[in-house]
C-alpha positions as CSV (number, residue, x, y, z in Angstrom):
1,M,-108.3,68.9,20.2
2,K,-110.1,68.5,16.9
3,R,-107.4,70.5,15.2
4,I,-104.6,68.2,16.7
5,V,-106.4,65.1,15.4
6,L,-106.8,66.5,12.1
7,I,-103.2,67.5,11.7
8,S,-102.2,64.0,13.0
9,C,-104.4,62.5,10.4
10,L,-103.1,64.7,7.7
11,W,-99.5,63.8,8.6
12,L,-100.4,60.1,8.4
13,I,-101.9,60.4,5.0
14,L,-98.8,62.3,3.7
15,F,-96.5,59.9,5.2
16,S,-98.3,56.9,3.8
17,D,-98.5,58.5,0.3
18,T,-94.8,59.1,0.6
19,F,-94.2,55.6,1.7
20,A,-96.4,54.2,-1.1
21,Q,-94.4,56.0,-3.7
22,K,-91.1,54.9,-2.5
23,L,-91.9,51.2,-2.5
24,Y,-93.1,49.0,-5.2
25,L,-95.7,46.6,-3.3
26,K,-98.2,44.3,-4.5
27,T,-100.7,42.0,-2.8
28,F,-102.2,38.6,-3.7
29,G,-105.3,37.0,-2.1
30,Q,-107.8,38.1,0.6
31,A,-106.7,40.3,3.5
32,T,-108.7,38.1,5.8
33,Q,-106.2,35.2,5.2
34,P,-103.1,34.6,7.2
35,A,-100.5,37.1,5.9
36,M,-97.2,36.1,4.3
37,I,-94.6,38.8,3.4
38,Y,-91.8,37.9,0.9
39,L,-88.4,39.3,1.4
40,H,-86.4,39.0,-1.7
41,G,-82.6,38.3,-2.1
42,G,-79.5,40.4,-2.8
43,P,-78.9,42.9,-1.6
44,G,-79.6,44.5,-4.8
45,Y,-82.3,42.1,-6.4
46,N,-86.0,42.3,-6.4
47,S,-89.2,40.2,-5.9
48,A,-90.2,39.8,-9.4
49,S,-89.4,36.1,-9.9
50,F,-91.5,35.2,-6.9
51,E,-94.2,37.6,-7.8
52,F,-94.7,36.4,-11.3
53,T,-94.4,32.7,-10.7
54,T,-95.5,31.9,-7.2
55,A,-97.4,34.6,-5.3
56,Q,-100.7,34.1,-6.7
57,K,-100.5,30.3,-6.5
58,L,-99.6,30.7,-2.7
59,A,-102.7,33.2,-2.4
60,N,-104.9,30.4,-4.2
61,A,-103.7,28.2,-1.2
62,G,-105.3,30.4,1.3
63,F,-102.8,33.1,2.1
64,F,-102.5,36.9,1.9
65,V,-99.2,37.4,0.1
66,I,-97.4,40.6,0.1
67,V,-94.5,41.3,-2.1
68,Y,-92.3,44.3,-2.3
69,D,-88.9,45.5,-3.3
70,R,-86.7,46.9,-0.6
71,R,-86.0,50.6,-0.7
72,G,-83.5,51.5,-3.3
73,E,-83.7,48.0,-4.8
74,G,-85.5,46.6,-7.9
75,R,-88.6,48.7,-8.7
76,S,-88.5,50.6,-5.4
77,T,-86.2,53.4,-6.8
78,D,-85.0,55.9,-4.1
79,A,-81.9,58.0,-4.6
80,K,-81.8,58.7,-0.9
81,A,-82.2,55.0,0.3
82,K,-79.8,54.3,3.2
83,F,-79.4,50.6,2.9
84,S,-79.5,49.8,6.5
85,F,-81.5,47.4,8.7
86,E,-83.0,50.3,10.6
87,E,-84.5,51.7,7.3
88,T,-85.6,48.3,5.9
89,F,-87.3,47.5,9.2
90,A,-89.1,50.9,9.4
91,D,-90.4,50.0,5.9
92,L,-91.6,46.6,7.2
93,H,-93.3,48.4,9.9
94,Q,-95.2,50.5,7.5
95,I,-96.3,47.5,5.5
96,Y,-97.8,46.0,8.7
97,A,-99.5,49.2,9.5
98,Q,-100.8,49.6,6.0
99,Y,-102.5,46.3,6.0
100,K,-103.4,46.4,9.7
101,L,-101.4,43.2,10.4
102,K,-100.9,42.1,13.9
103,K,-98.7,39.2,12.8
104,A,-97.3,37.8,9.5
105,T,-95.1,35.0,8.4
106,L,-91.9,36.2,6.8
107,L,-90.6,34.3,3.8
108,G,-87.1,35.2,3.7
109,H,-85.3,34.2,0.5
110,S,-81.5,34.2,0.3
111,F,-80.5,37.7,1.9
112,G,-84.0,38.1,2.6
113,G,-83.7,35.5,5.2
114,V,-81.1,37.5,7.1
115,V,-83.6,40.6,7.1
116,A,-86.3,38.3,8.3
117,T,-84.4,36.7,11.0
118,L,-83.0,40.1,12.4
119,F,-86.4,41.6,12.1
120,A,-87.9,38.8,14.2
121,E,-85.3,39.2,16.8
122,K,-86.2,42.8,17.4
123,H,-90.1,42.3,16.9
124,P,-91.0,38.7,17.9
125,K,-94.5,39.6,18.7
126,K,-95.2,40.6,15.1
127,I,-94.1,37.3,13.7
128,Q,-96.2,34.3,13.0
129,A,-93.3,32.2,11.6
130,V,-89.9,32.7,9.9
131,V,-89.2,30.5,6.8
132,L,-85.8,30.5,5.6
133,V,-85.8,29.7,1.9
134,G,-82.3,29.1,0.6
135,A,-81.0,31.6,3.0
136,P,-77.4,32.0,4.5
137,V,-77.0,31.4,8.2
138,A,-73.3,32.3,8.3
139,L,-72.1,34.2,5.4
140,Q,-68.5,33.5,5.7
141,E,-69.1,29.8,5.8
142,T,-70.9,30.2,2.5
143,F,-68.1,31.9,0.9
144,E,-65.8,29.0,2.0
145,T,-68.3,26.4,0.5
146,I,-68.3,28.3,-2.8
147,I,-64.6,28.6,-2.9
148,G,-64.0,25.0,-2.2
149,R,-66.5,23.9,-4.8
150,V,-65.2,26.1,-7.6
151,K,-61.7,25.1,-6.7
152,K,-62.5,21.4,-7.2
153,I,-64.2,22.1,-10.5
154,Y,-61.2,24.2,-11.8
155,Q,-58.9,21.4,-10.7
156,D,-60.9,18.7,-12.4
157,K,-60.8,20.9,-15.6
158,N,-57.2,21.9,-15.1
159,D,-58.4,25.5,-15.5
160,E,-55.2,27.2,-14.6
161,A,-56.5,30.6,-15.3
162,N,-59.4,30.4,-13.0
163,L,-57.3,28.5,-10.3
164,Q,-55.0,31.7,-10.4
165,Y,-58.2,33.8,-9.7
166,V,-59.2,31.5,-6.9
167,S,-55.8,31.7,-5.3
168,R,-56.0,35.4,-5.3
169,L,-59.6,35.2,-3.9
170,E,-58.3,33.0,-0.9
171,N,-55.8,35.7,0.0
172,M,-58.2,38.8,-0.2
173,D,-59.8,40.3,2.9
174,K,-62.7,37.9,3.7
175,K,-64.7,40.8,5.3
176,S,-64.4,42.9,2.0
177,I,-67.4,43.4,-0.6
178,Q,-64.9,42.5,-3.3
179,Y,-64.4,39.0,-1.7
180,S,-68.0,38.4,-1.4
181,S,-68.8,39.7,-4.9
182,Y,-66.1,37.5,-6.6
183,C,-67.5,34.5,-4.6
184,F,-70.8,35.0,-5.9
185,M,-69.5,35.7,-9.4
186,H,-67.8,32.2,-9.4
187,A,-70.9,30.6,-8.1
188,M,-72.9,32.1,-10.8
189,Q,-70.6,31.0,-13.7
190,N,-70.6,27.6,-12.4
191,G,-74.3,27.1,-12.0
192,F,-74.6,27.0,-8.4
193,Y,-78.0,28.6,-8.7
194,T,-79.4,26.0,-11.0
195,P,-80.6,22.3,-10.5
196,K,-78.6,19.7,-12.0
197,K,-81.8,18.0,-13.0
198,T,-84.9,20.1,-13.4
199,T,-88.5,18.9,-12.7
200,Q,-91.2,19.1,-15.4
201,E,-93.0,21.5,-13.4
202,A,-90.0,23.9,-12.9
203,K,-89.1,23.6,-16.8
204,T,-92.6,25.0,-17.5
205,I,-92.2,27.9,-15.0
206,Y,-88.7,28.6,-16.3
207,A,-90.1,28.7,-19.8
208,Q,-92.1,31.8,-18.8
209,F,-88.9,33.7,-18.2
210,G,-88.4,33.6,-22.1
211,T,-92.0,34.6,-23.0
212,N,-92.7,37.3,-20.2
213,A,-90.8,40.5,-21.1
214,L,-91.2,42.0,-17.7
215,L,-90.2,38.8,-15.8
216,K,-87.4,38.4,-18.1
217,K,-86.2,42.0,-17.5
218,Y,-86.6,42.1,-13.8
219,A,-85.2,38.6,-13.0
220,R,-81.9,39.9,-14.4
221,Q,-82.0,43.2,-12.8
222,M,-79.5,44.0,-10.2
223,S,-78.6,47.1,-8.2
224,Y,-74.9,47.7,-7.1
225,A,-75.8,50.5,-4.7
226,A,-77.5,48.2,-2.2
227,P,-74.6,45.5,-1.6
228,Q,-72.1,48.5,-1.2
229,G,-74.6,50.3,1.2
230,F,-75.4,47.2,3.3
231,W,-71.7,46.3,3.5
232,K,-70.8,49.9,4.5
233,N,-73.7,50.2,7.1
234,E,-74.1,46.6,8.5
235,Q,-71.0,44.5,7.3
236,Y,-73.5,42.1,6.1
237,T,-70.8,39.7,4.6
238,T,-69.7,38.8,8.0
239,I,-73.2,38.3,9.5
240,D,-73.8,34.9,11.4
241,L,-77.4,34.2,12.5
242,T,-76.6,31.2,14.6
243,K,-77.0,32.9,17.9
244,V,-80.1,34.8,16.9
245,L,-81.8,31.8,15.5
246,M,-81.1,29.9,18.9
247,K,-82.6,32.9,20.7
248,L,-85.8,32.7,18.6
249,K,-85.9,29.1,19.0
250,A,-85.6,29.4,22.9
251,Q,-88.7,32.0,22.7
252,K,-90.6,29.2,20.7
253,L,-91.0,31.3,17.7
254,P,-91.8,28.9,14.8
255,L,-88.7,28.7,12.5
256,Y,-88.6,26.6,9.3
257,G,-86.3,26.1,6.4
258,L,-86.7,25.2,2.7
259,Y,-83.5,24.3,0.9
260,G,-82.4,22.6,-2.3
261,Q,-79.8,19.9,-2.6
262,D,-78.4,21.4,-5.7
263,D,-77.9,24.9,-4.1
264,G,-74.1,25.2,-4.5
265,L,-73.9,27.9,-1.9
266,Y,-74.5,25.6,1.0
267,S,-72.7,22.3,1.9
268,K,-75.0,19.3,3.2
269,H,-73.2,20.0,6.6
270,Q,-74.5,23.5,6.6
271,V,-78.0,22.4,5.9
272,E,-78.0,19.7,8.5
273,S,-76.6,22.1,11.1
274,L,-79.5,24.5,10.5
275,A,-81.9,21.4,10.8
276,T,-80.4,20.5,14.1
277,L,-80.8,24.1,15.3
278,I,-84.4,24.6,14.2
279,G,-85.7,20.9,14.4
280,K,-85.3,18.4,11.7
281,E,-89.0,18.3,11.2
282,N,-89.0,21.9,10.4
283,L,-86.6,21.8,7.4
284,K,-87.1,20.3,3.9
285,Y,-84.1,19.5,1.8
286,Y,-85.4,18.9,-1.8
287,E,-83.8,17.0,-4.6
288,Q,-83.7,18.4,-8.2
289,C,-83.7,21.9,-6.3
290,S,-81.4,24.8,-6.2
291,H,-81.5,28.3,-4.9
292,S,-84.9,29.3,-6.0
293,V,-87.0,26.6,-4.2
294,F,-90.2,28.4,-5.0
295,I,-89.8,27.7,-8.7
296,D,-87.5,24.4,-8.5
297,Q,-90.1,22.7,-6.3
298,Q,-93.1,24.9,-6.3
299,T,-95.8,22.5,-5.5
300,K,-93.7,21.1,-2.4
301,F,-92.8,24.6,-1.4
302,I,-96.5,25.6,-1.1
303,N,-97.6,22.4,0.5
304,A,-94.9,22.7,3.2
305,L,-96.1,26.3,3.9
306,K,-99.7,25.0,4.1
307,T,-98.6,22.3,6.6
308,W,-96.5,24.7,8.8
309,V,-98.7,27.8,8.7
310,K,-102.2,26.9,9.4
311,N,-105.2,28.8,7.9
């Protein structure tokens, strides 16, 4: 019996070491405080911008904050990463186990919101709350919003070259990874991720990107294997979370949303529909704010979490 226990303990130690080597993971604050796990966007991005700008400040507000890069993305290099929800959820389970968490609030930024919602559907007992931060609900509706907005911009500029690109885009297979990639490319080149008017607080934070070499490096770092993998394995470009969110709401699982009015990925109608779904009192829609809500309106972002997730 003792031998079996010893072997089991040794296996757990080896497994934990392997897990720790695979994932970039960092914590802020005291483990006795309510836990929040930040799930970054992408697929193919990383948690650096949140880690360097917001994690410690959120910890100072009374939370135990965990940031990590998904397997095969950012600083969690893994040539054998499968890029599947099954693998992603297994890693989340290990984070829970490593820090002995019974429940945690999942902060799902952009694609991280998709991960948070689907994990909550499968494991609701592990969830304190789900907070969607500039996260899509229906990916295809987001692509339609992007195309409609860039087309209007190009028409106003009489930009015939880009209008031709949009015309081709409109006739592409809307389920394809190429379609989603080109949509996001046009969103990026038209400033959809940037507030039209930046607050002074955000200006100070964004200035760090120019002076912090690591932040500047990782904030621009993208992995191309991840979007290809998640598209191949999960067809993520066609995901619609509406029914899942309705299910979680019916289970009385706390759902919240933090969005920016200058986020070009989502129309006002999309955000209002989400507010109706999760409760208007559970959604904040900030001015002078785009996709990175935790930077563009950092103080309001932290205050909202303090209000919603009680210490």
